[in-house]
C-alpha positions, 0 to 999 in steps of 0.5 A: 407700940408704933415705934416698937413696930417700925423700928424693929430690925427684921421688918424692912429688911424682909420686906425689901428682900421679898420685893425682889424675890416676888419679881423672880417668882412672878416671872416664872424664873424660880419654877423653870430653873427648878424644872431645868435642874431636875429634868436634866439630871442623869438617872443615876444622880436623880436622888442627890439632884432632887435633895439638892434642888430641895435645899436650894428652893428654900431661897424662894419660899413655897416654890419647893413645896408646891412644885418640886415635891410633886415633880420629884414624885413624877420623875421617880415614877418616870424612872421606874422607881416608887414615886413616894421615894422621890416625894420623900427626898424632895420634902427632906430637902426642902423642909428638913434642910430648911436652913442650908443653902448656897444663897441667902433668902428672906429667912436670913435677914428675918432671924438675924434681925431678931438675933440682933434685937436680942443681942442689944439687950446686953450690947446696944450697938451689936450688929448682926449681918443677914449673912452671919451664918453663911459659911456654916449653912453653905457647907451644910447644903452638901451635908444635907444633900449627901445625908438625904441621898443615903437615907433615901437609898438605904432606908426609904427605897427598900422599904417602899419596894416596887410601885404598881399602878394601872395608870399609864406613865405620862412623859414629863413636859420639857421646857418650852422654847420661850422658857429656854430663851428666858433662862439664857437672858437670866443667865446673862443678867446673873453674869453681868450682876456678878461681874459688877459685884466682883469689880466692887470687891476684888480691887483693894479700892473697890466701890463695894469695900469699906471706904476708910479701911478697904475691909470687906467685912465692914463693907457696904456689900455685907452691911447692905446684903439685903439690897443685893438679894433684892437686886438679884431677884429683881434683875434676874426676874426681869431678864427671865420675864421679858425674855420668856414673854411672861412680862409684857409691861411694867405693870406685870412687874408691879403685880408680882411685887404686889403678890409677894406683899400679900403673902407677907400679911401674916408676917406683918402680924407676927412682927408687930407682936414680936417687936412688942415682946422684945421691946418690953423684955428690954424695958422690964429687964426681964431679958437681962435677968433671965440671961444672968440667972440662966448663965449662972445656972449653966456655969454652976453645972460646969457644961462646956460649949459642946453640951450647950450647943447640943442642948439648944439644937435638941430644944429647938427641934422639940419646940418645932413639933408644937410651933411651926413658924421659925420666926415665931419660935426664935422671937420667943427664944432669942431674948432669953438664949442669945444674952444667956449665951453671950454671958457665957462667952458665945457669939449671938451668931453661933447661938443662931446657927444652933437654933437653925439646925434644930428648927430644920431637922423636925420640920418634916415630922411636925404637924404644925408645919404650914405645908404638912397637910399639902404634902399629905395630899401629894402622898394620897395621889400614890397611896389612897389610904395614906394619912398623917401616920403614913407621912410621919413614918416615911419621913422619920428616918430623915428627921433622926439622921439629919438630927445626928449628922447635922449636930455632929457637923455643928460640933465639929465646926465649933471645935475646929474654931471656924467662923460661922459667917463673914465677921461672925466668930464663935466666941465674943471678942474680949471686952465685947461685954462692958462691966454693968 
């Protein structure tokens, strides 16, 4: 039990990443950056900026739910629009676009670790990078932003109509002087860190490239991407924290890391049981048996790659209505589906990408989603009699359209033969699966 737990790939990677993200969150950087983004948006671009900010907030965990969703409602109200339309747009970005992002977050190494453990049922040396879906998910950021904006403008705003309230509209609080100073410090730190990374990657003999081949795909940068997530959160958090005065000493920094670790208590419990599940799946050969029998059944049906991908997206979306945790679902699904798709010739990285699409699109209509009750409470500020049905009916258009558009985008990506991430092809290379 102990060895299964401590050697489980996602355990250390997620905890290390969270230490850095914890500093950035405790410093106030993430909150202030989101406020800066949405407050500076022109009225004409308010909706796409809110959806985009929601997608990007996924890097920081619950900040999007707790800060951006209520802030978006206030921004829409201040602009003379229905606050629930702003709330819906933000919630669609934060939760409906959960997997899309231009940055890597803590969920990327978590899911990649589960995928790697499942792939090793067939290929013991298989490695899945936390950045394995980066190309596809970065492009998906713009797909979700555009789609969420169109759904808000075409369906949600006309349906809600004008908002009437006896309460006076309060002006939104702008950034304070110390917050602006902190952002300048963080920007300088970001530029400095970026220059160091580029100096290690651009030269053919750069120190972040593979020392033997000079390759970027097998470089310390990609294999150690979690360390760079940690460094990014730590360096930018320190710069903002001390620049804004939020951090007074190293004790405040350690306290931020401590708070981040407290939020991981539930994750540690989940990982313990997921590690045992995967380990016993391997030991009993159940994973191999299910994969072989399942692959044989799918081959007999004669289904091609497109129907298989659509089927996995649909299954993930359906299961998401009953099991809210992305990692818990994938811990159960990966040991069966990853080897099964590998036997059909599809890479674990592609299988994970299809799962992430399905896992995201029904978040906004899943009562099992962790923050669903909190969002209902936000809705009730502007609709006193609102309940679960109100929120479900408000978000259903996003879920349906996201499912259709994002699935089509995934299928198009597959048909074009584009890699889903660095060193992550769609199909397994020849000879990847050894006989027996």
